[in-house]
ZAZABA-573540 format. One line per 2 residues: number of its first residue (from 1); for each residue x, y, z of C-alpha. Coordinates in steps of 0.001 Angstrom, whole numbers, plus 500000, padded with zeros to 6 digits. Layout:
<sites>
NUM> X/Y/Z; ...
</sites>
This chain:
<sites>
1> 500000/500000/500000; 501307/503443/499046
3> 499997/506749/500316; 500497/510258/498959
5> 500118/512966/501620; 499709/516610/500615
7> 500051/519275/503289; 498713/522717/502372
9> 501492/525191/503097; 502417/528843/502677
11> 505723/530320/503734; 505715/532470/506848
13> 507409/532352/510234; 504773/530220/511941
15> 504199/527823/509060; 507930/527335/508689
17> 508104/526199/512311; 505224/523821/511622
19> 507043/522616/508524; 510010/521603/510645
21> 507773/519551/512910; 505964/517902/510001
23> 509236/516985/508321; 510503/515391/511504
25> 508250/512363/510953; 506475/512430/507591
27> 509355/511030/505483; 510218/508130/507768
29> 507763/505472/506590; 508061/503149/503617
31> 505289/503619/501097; 504343/507083/502387
33> 505245/510035/500176; 504709/513488/501680
35> 504794/516890/500009; 504038/520469/501030
37> 502004/522461/498508; 502297/526207/498071
39> 502080/528952/495476; 505039/530825/494003
41> 504680/533735/491615; 508174/533767/490148
43> 508687/530494/488312; 508769/529499/484663
45> 506651/526361/484861; 503165/525888/486193
47> 504305/523272/488732; 507798/522785/490128
49> 509162/520559/492883; 512145/521412/495030
51> 512930/518712/497574; 509575/518005/499250
53> 507817/521261/498321; 505449/521464/495362
55> 505247/524987/493973; 502226/525930/491883
57> 502574/529122/489877; 500371/531790/491377
59> 499697/533862/494449; 498347/532687/497805
61> 494678/533407/498486; 492248/531759/500880
63> 490018/530454/498095; 493066/529518/496010
65> 493733/526425/498138; 491460/524370/495883
67> 493449/525058/492746; 496851/524360/494239
69> 495514/521140/495755; 494208/519856/492428
71> 497202/521031/490383; 499653/519394/492784
73> 497578/516216/492913; 497435/516035/489125
75> 501164/516594/488792; 502123/513939/491318
77> 499574/511310/490275; 500885/511530/486718
79> 504300/510521/488057; 503374/508147/490872
81> 501442/505388/489174; 501267/502976/492095
83> 499683/505248/494709; 496656/503707/496467
85> 495390/506679/498487; 495759/510450/498543
87> 495499/512247/501889; 495092/516042/501843
89> 495831/517785/505130; 497136/521097/506465
91> 500142/522347/508365; 498656/522364/511864
93> 497365/518786/511713; 499805/516158/512944
95> 499268/512781/511283; 499886/509574/513171
97> 501181/507663/510172; 501213/504157/511700
99> 497564/504616/512719; 496709/506050/509293
101> 498262/503022/507605; 496387/500667/509912
103> 493141/502479/509105; 493663/502372/505336
105> 495019/498838/504991; 491689/496946/505170
107> 489728/499458/503071; 488786/498936/499426
109> 491319/500417/497037; 488593/502155/495009
111> 485575/504339/495675; 486864/505894/498902
113> 486058/509418/500081; 486338/509815/503835
115> 488131/511767/506540; 488864/512057/510202
117> 486002/514537/510391; 482948/514686/508140
119> 481073/517989/508294; 477537/518937/507301
121> 477280/522593/506267; 474719/524539/508303
123> 476102/528086/508478; 477042/531128/506445
125> 480710/532014/505997; 481330/534815/503536
127> 485124/534432/503645; 484702/530807/502570
129> 482256/531714/499794; 479162/530499/501653
131> 477014/533571/501093; 473548/531951/501148
133> 471860/528708/502180; 472046/526995/498782
135> 474810/524595/499873; 473445/523879/503349
137> 473214/520167/503979; 476342/519378/501952
139> 478428/516731/503696; 482145/517038/503147
141> 485466/515759/504435; 487267/518305/506595
143> 490334/519826/504949; 492367/518601/507902
145> 492060/515019/506716; 490599/514412/503249
147> 491131/510768/502245; 490674/509706/498611
149> 491342/506431/496875; 493456/506902/493765
151> 490539/506411/491359; 488526/509122/493102
153> 491502/511508/493144; 492067/510885/489443
155> 488391/511540/488724; 488640/514899/490487
157> 491654/515768/488345; 489967/514597/485151
159> 486881/516675/485898; 488674/519629/487425
161> 486702/521992/485195; 483656/520969/487269
163> 485289/522029/490551; 484069/525280/492076
165> 486688/527861/493022; 484342/530383/494623
167> 484022/528344/497836; 486613/526948/500234
169> 488520/523855/499184; 487115/521092/501383
171> 483546/522214/500763; 484253/522489/497027
173> 485452/518894/496917; 482392/517836/498908
175> 480050/519598/496473; 481818/517809/493614
177> 481590/514422/495342; 477907/514906/496177
179> 477140/515645/492527; 479325/513119/490735
181> 480193/510371/493237; 477436/510226/495882
183> 477933/506474/496290; 481335/507043/497905
185> 479705/508397/501069; 479615/505779/503798
187> 481782/503234/501972; 484558/503730/504521
189> 484332/504631/508202; 485901/507774/509591
191> 489502/507703/510719; 489995/508540/514378
193> 490319/512289/514836; 491491/514162/517931
195> 490858/517889/518357; 493801/519010/520470
197> 492708/521294/523339; 494559/524448/524314
199> 495923/522677/527399; 496890/519091/526617
201> 496104/516612/529384; 498093/513415/528975
203> 495404/511450/530834; 492764/512221/528194
205> 495076/512321/525191; 494144/509781/522485
207> 497362/508164/521336; 495632/506030/518719
209> 494108/508770/516558; 495163/509139/512936
211> 494764/512936/512843; 495479/515555/515533
213> 494123/519000/514762; 495981/521708/516699
215> 494125/524961/516189; 493412/527392/519020
217> 491767/530784/518733; 494416/532202/516407
219> 497249/531671/518881; 499694/530222/516409
221> 502522/530174/518946; 500484/527873/521159
223> 499522/525770/518120; 503195/525201/517360
225> 503900/524264/520967; 500978/521839/520942
227> 502089/520337/517631; 505482/519598/519149
229> 503854/518100/522230; 501576/515915/520102
231> 504537/514842/517989; 506500/513850/521070
233> 503573/511985/522620; 502749/509852/519583
235> 506200/509338/518082; 508569/508929/521034
237> 507240/505401/521522; 506932/504429/517871
239> 509641/502612/515971; 512479/504176/517930
241> 511593/507792/517213; 513043/509257/520365
243> 513777/512853/519513; 512961/515734/517180
245> 514855/514986/514007; 514761/518273/512085
247> 514351/518569/508342; 514518/515772/505833
249> 517624/515877/503657; 517824/514069/500325
251> 521209/512618/499566; 520683/511148/496092
253> 521182/513200/492968; 517780/512120/491712
255> 514605/513330/493389; 513698/510559/495818
257> 510986/510670/498463; 510534/507541/500599
259> 512136/505498/497858; 510118/506895/494950
261> 512134/508391/492132; 510534/511284/490293
263> 513301/512390/488017; 517008/512606/487442
265> 517740/516296/487734; 520935/516960/489675
267> 519524/520182/491106; 516576/518207/492479
269> 513950/520315/490724; 511211/518710/488655
271> 509011/520902/486510; 506106/520808/484102
</sites>
């Protein structure tokens, strides 16, 4: 089983600290290929990869997350033919990869659209493009933990002209799935999801969740602290991970992530 994980990323001081934490574990598992997806205005090609960062040509906007998700997914799926699942997450969600693998292993390899958190829209949110009640009732996988089987991910890419870009990304994917693939709902259970509280209590901490969402009331410094705490609590006892490892460094001259070769450029940049 092979899993492609895409973390939505944009470069700033806080996200760069989160990036360091995410890199400390996400490249350590066989069959798991992790990338961080962001926009970059100054590049020649529409999509470029440098190390584990996928750059999509453009400028960061809140509603632009959908496009960079789909463009990165299309680019990578065209080059990674043996992927079984795509997981789309964000920078402040720590993924317990052994638990994620255990969750995915028994599932069907096709027709999967699930999450750690499935939401039913029942509110207005103008910043997210929800300006009236027309989409109320839509059920969608939270952007913290969107799980797609490869065939579903490829269908999204193939029909990307049917994806809405005037609403936030996870809702947009849910609207698409409701219209074109309603039979995917309920095929798989939800992965275990843990909403990390402001003050983490080890006695009530769920060590067996697949996804840990660390988001306080806009206190990003506390989010980073909690991410590190979550990392230490779930990984210090797993497979000998006993300390914070820092960034992932590639040593081969080809682009290799968890054993998957993407191309043979000596500067480790792959473009389209």
